[in-house]
C-alpha positions in Angstrom: 256.0 -67.4 -124.5 256.4 -70.7 -122.8 256.3 -74.5 -123.0 252.8 -74.7 -121.6 249.8 -76.0 -123.4 251.5 -77.4 -126.5 249.6 -80.1 -128.4 251.3 -83.0 -130.1 251.8 -80.9 -133.3 255.4 -80.3 -134.4 257.0 -76.9 -134.0 256.6 -76.5 -137.8 252.8 -76.9 -137.8 251.2 -73.9 -139.5 254.6 -72.2 -139.9 255.1 -70.5 -143.3 258.7 -69.2 -142.9 261.5 -70.6 -140.7 264.1 -68.0 -139.7 267.4 -69.5 -138.4 270.3 -68.1 -136.5 273.6 -69.4 -137.9 276.5 -69.7 -135.3 275.5 -72.5 -132.9 272.4 -73.5 -134.9 273.6 -74.4 -138.4 277.4 -74.3 -138.0 280.2 -73.8 -135.6 283.2 -72.3 -137.4 283.4 -73.8 -140.9 281.7 -77.1 -140.2 278.0 -77.9 -139.9 276.5 -78.9 -136.6 275.4 -82.5 -136.6 271.9 -83.1 -138.1 271.4 -79.4 -138.9 271.8 -79.4 -142.7 269.6 -82.5 -143.3 266.9 -81.1 -141.0 266.9 -77.7 -142.7 266.9 -79.3 -146.2 263.7 -81.1 -145.1 262.3 -77.7 -144.1 263.2 -76.3 -147.5 261.0 -78.8 -149.3 257.8 -77.3 -147.8 258.6 -73.8 -146.4 260.7 -70.8 -147.0 263.9 -70.6 -145.1 265.7 -67.4 -144.1 268.8 -66.8 -142.1 269.5 -64.1 -139.5 273.0 -63.5 -138.2 274.5 -61.1 -135.7 278.0 -62.0 -137.0 279.2 -58.9 -138.9 282.4 -60.3 -140.2 281.1 -61.6 -143.5 278.9 -60.4 -146.4 275.5 -61.9 -147.1 276.9 -63.4 -150.3 279.8 -65.2 -148.4 277.4 -66.5 -145.8 275.1 -67.8 -148.5 278.0 -69.5 -150.3 279.1 -71.1 -147.0 275.6 -72.4 -146.4 275.4 -73.7 -150.0 278.7 -75.5 -149.5 277.3 -77.3 -146.6 274.4 -78.6 -148.7 271.7 -76.0 -148.3 270.1 -73.9 -151.1 270.7 -70.3 -150.1 271.0 -67.0 -152.0 272.4 -63.8 -150.7 269.0 -62.1 -150.3 267.9 -65.0 -148.0 270.5 -63.9 -145.4 269.7 -60.9 -143.1 272.8 -59.6 -141.4 273.4 -57.3 -138.4 275.4 -54.9 -140.7 272.3 -54.5 -142.8 270.3 -53.7 -139.7 273.1 -51.3 -138.6 272.9 -49.4 -142.0 269.1 -49.1 -141.8 269.5 -47.6 -138.3 272.4 -45.3 -139.3 270.4 -43.9 -142.2 268.0 -42.4 -139.6 270.9 -40.5 -138.0 273.5 -39.7 -140.7 272.7 -39.2 -144.4 274.4 -41.3 -147.1 277.5 -39.8 -148.6 279.0 -38.9 -145.2 282.2 -40.5 -143.8 281.8 -43.1 -141.0 284.5 -44.9 -139.0 284.1 -48.7 -139.3 285.5 -51.1 -136.8 285.0 -54.5 -138.3 285.5 -56.6 -141.3 284.3 -57.1 -144.9 280.7 -57.7 -144.0 280.4 -54.3 -142.4 282.4 -52.4 -145.0 280.5 -53.8 -147.9 277.1 -52.9 -146.4 278.3 -49.4 -145.5 279.5 -48.8 -149.1 276.3 -50.3 -150.5 274.4 -47.8 -148.3 276.4 -44.9 -149.8 278.8 -44.1 -146.9 282.5 -43.4 -147.2 284.5 -45.6 -144.9 287.4 -44.7 -142.9 289.5 -46.4 -140.2 290.9 -43.2 -138.6 289.3 -40.8 -136.2 291.4 -38.1 -137.8 289.1 -38.1 -140.8 286.3 -36.5 -138.8 283.8 -39.3 -139.2 280.1 -38.6 -138.6 279.5 -41.9 -136.8 281.2 -45.0 -135.6 279.8 -48.4 -136.6 281.3 -51.4 -134.8 281.0 -55.1 -135.7 282.9 -58.3 -135.0 285.8 -59.5 -137.2 288.6 -61.8 -136.1 291.2 -59.2 -137.2 289.9 -56.4 -135.1 292.7 -55.3 -132.7 293.7 -52.7 -130.2 294.4 -50.0 -132.8 290.9 -50.3 -134.2 289.3 -50.0 -130.8 291.6 -47.0 -130.0 290.5 -45.2 -133.1 286.8 -45.8 -132.1 287.5 -44.4 -128.7 289.2 -41.3 -130.1 286.3 -40.6 -132.3 283.8 -41.1 -129.5 285.6 -39.1 -126.9 282.8 -36.4 -126.8 279.5 -37.6 -125.3 276.6 -37.5 -127.8 274.6 -35.1 -125.7 277.5 -32.7 -125.9 277.6 -32.9 -129.7 279.4 -36.2 -130.1 278.8 -38.5 -133.0 276.5 -41.6 -132.9 277.9 -45.0 -132.1 276.2 -48.1 -133.5 277.1 -51.7 -132.6 275.9 -54.4 -135.0 275.4 -56.6 -131.9 276.7 -57.2 -128.4 277.0 -61.0 -128.3 279.5 -61.8 -125.5 280.6 -65.0 -127.1 280.7 -66.7 -130.5 280.8 -70.5 -131.1 283.8 -71.7 -133.1 285.0 -75.2 -134.1 287.5 -75.2 -131.2 285.1 -73.9 -128.6 283.5 -70.7 -127.4 285.4 -67.5 -128.2 284.9 -63.8 -127.3 282.2 -62.1 -129.4 281.5 -58.5 -130.4 280.1 -57.6 -127.0 283.6 -57.9 -125.5 285.0 -55.5 -128.1 282.2 -53.0 -127.7 282.7 -53.2 -123.9 286.4 -52.3 -124.3 285.4 -49.1 -126.1 282.7 -48.4 -123.6 285.2 -48.8 -120.8 287.5 -46.2 -122.5 284.8 -43.6 -123.3 282.0 -44.1 -120.8 279.4 -44.2 -123.5 276.8 -46.9 -124.6 276.4 -48.0 -128.2 273.0 -48.2 -129.9 272.6 -51.9 -130.9 271.2 -52.8 -134.3 271.1 -56.6 -134.3 269.5 -59.2 -132.0 268.0 -58.8 -129.4 266.7 -55.6 -130.9 263.7 -55.9 -133.1 264.7 -54.2 -136.4 266.6 -57.2 -137.7 263.6 -59.4 -137.1 261.2 -56.9 -138.6 263.4 -56.8 -141.7 263.4 -60.6 -142.0 259.6 -60.9 -141.7 259.1 -58.2 -144.3 261.7 -59.6 -146.7 260.2 -63.1 -146.7 256.6 -62.0 -146.4 256.1 -64.2 -143.3 252.7 -64.4 -141.7 253.5 -67.2 -139.3 257.2 -67.4 -138.8 259.3 -69.6 -136.4 262.7 -68.5 -135.2 265.5 -70.9 -134.4 268.3 -69.8 -132.0 270.9 -71.1 -129.6 271.0 -68.3 -127.1 268.3 -66.8 -125.0 269.8 -63.3 -124.3 269.8 -62.4 -128.0 268.0 -64.9 -130.2 265.0 -65.8 -128.0 264.7 -62.4 -126.3 264.7 -60.7 -129.7 262.1 -63.1 -131.1 259.9 -62.6 -128.1 260.2 -58.8 -128.5 259.2 -59.1 -132.1 256.3 -61.4 -131.3 257.7 -64.4 -133.1 257.5 -68.0 -131.7 260.9 -69.5 -131.1 262.8 -72.7 -130.6 266.0 -72.9 -128.6 268.3 -75.6 -129.9 270.9 -76.9 -127.4 273.8 -77.1 -130.0 275.4 -73.7 -129.3 275.8 -71.3 -126.4 273.0 -71.8 -123.9 273.0 -75.0 -121.8 270.4 -76.7 -119.6 271.3 -74.6 -116.5 270.7 -71.4 -118.5 267.3 -72.7 -119.6 266.2 -73.5 -116.0 267.3 -69.9 -115.0 265.7 -68.1 -117.9 264.0 -64.8 -117.3 260.4 -64.5 -118.4 261.3 -62.5 -121.5 263.9 -64.9 -122.8 262.0 -68.2 -122.6 261.5 -70.1 -125.9 258.3 -71.6 -127.2 260.1 -74.9 -127.8 263.2 -76.6 -126.5 265.1 -78.9 -128.9 268.1 -81.2 -128.5 268.9 -80.7 -132.1 267.1 -79.7 -135.3 265.8 -83.2 -136.0 263.2 -82.5 -133.4 261.7 -79.7 -135.6 260.0 -82.6 -137.5 258.7 -84.5 -134.5 255.4 -84.1 -132.6 256.1 -81.7 -129.7 255.1 -83.3 -126.4 252.5 -81.7 -124.2 253.4 -80.4 -120.7 251.0 -81.9 -118.2 250.6 -80.3 -114.8 248.7 -82.2 -112.1 248.9 -80.6 -108.7 252.6 -80.1 -107.8 253.8 -82.6 -110.5 254.9 -81.5 -114.0 255.5 -84.1 -116.6 256.5 -84.3 -120.3 256.0 -87.7 -121.7 257.5 -90.1 -119.1 259.7 -87.5 -117.4 258.3 -85.9 -114.3 259.4 -83.4 -111.5 257.8 -82.2 -108.3 258.3 -78.8 -106.7 257.8 -78.7 -102.9 258.7 -75.4 -101.5 262.4 -74.8 -102.3 262.9 -78.5 -103.3 262.8 -79.8 -106.8 262.5 -83.6 -106.9 262.9 -85.7 -110.1 260.2 -88.4 -109.9 261.0 -90.0 -113.3 263.9 -89.2 -115.6 262.2 -90.6 -118.7 263.8 -92.0 -121.8 265.0 -88.6 -123.3 267.0 -86.0 -121.5 265.3 -83.2 -123.3 261.9 -84.2 -121.8 263.3 -84.0 -118.3 264.7 -80.5 -119.1 261.3 -79.5 -120.6 259.5 -80.7 -117.5 261.9 -79.0 -115.1 261.9 -75.7 -117.0 258.1 -75.6 -117.2 257.8 -76.4 -113.4 260.3 -73.7 -112.4 259.0 -71.1 -114.8 255.4 -71.6 -113.6 256.3 -70.6 -110.0 257.4 -67.1 -111.0 260.4 -67.6 -108.7 264.1 -67.3 -109.5 266.3 -70.3 -109.8 268.4 -69.4 -106.8 265.4 -69.9 -104.6 265.4 -73.7 -105.3 267.5 -76.7 -104.4 268.0 -78.2 -107.9 269.3 -81.8 -108.3 272.4 -81.9 -110.5 270.7 -84.4 -112.7 268.1 -81.8 -113.8 270.8 -79.6 -115.4 273.0 -82.5 -116.8 274.3 -81.7 -120.2 274.4 -84.7 -122.6 273.5 -82.4 -125.6 275.9 -81.8 -128.4 277.7 -78.4 -128.5 280.8 -77.2 -130.3 
């Protein structure tokens, strides 16, 4: 999917369900991201809203309560979590009623118990699987227990290891913090095994959301290309990358083919605006009054335009169309300037 050939319709045109990531899209830590709530409330008036999160530290009910406190109308069944995806995946490997070792917080424990599993925190209880998710309280002891339980490779009779997600970072009110991927990596380093991942960018969490909301023409909103956008593309769902979270303009310009969004947005207000067409004439790519030219390895900004997002859209479209990697270009710093809000 790409930015090419878009008419002046808005990203919401013909969409029946909007599926939104949370961290970096709706909120960062406890507080809402500027313009997110009012923009999504406007969506609520005409379309169904659903929320998909890789954050495994909270229950669907607590996430819904948080969103409601910010001014949205959300029930628990409108929140699809990576622990839910992990339990669906686990059910294909280990029957309900068995003991599993959980590394994570309340969100993962609640879903495990709802699925009928007995939860332990100790490898000495002979668990039938390890399920690992993010929680701020996860420490060395928890990671060590997971390593002890996973010491035998699965091909030699070892137990399954499922990670809710492998996001390297998580947006917080004070900045960007290590995510579950760093904790999974610590266990991997100790045992030399790879976890099976249940959440984004894998497709089961998207498939569950589409089925749950009965979506026929969904749109997914995310802030990171390696999980949100890549996963939506794999699931065949159009996507919008909003520059209020993890990924920045330089990441957009360097995006690999599979992780490129359908739309680029400064913030969620632009969901409701006509999306500008990308126009290519010879070696010049323009979006509204912003234009760039590619001449061999050189990228030249011809016109910056009135809106930074249009310059980024034009630059990304031009670079992506070449099929070449970003390191093969001389890119002017102005093209990857970052005036966009982030936590």
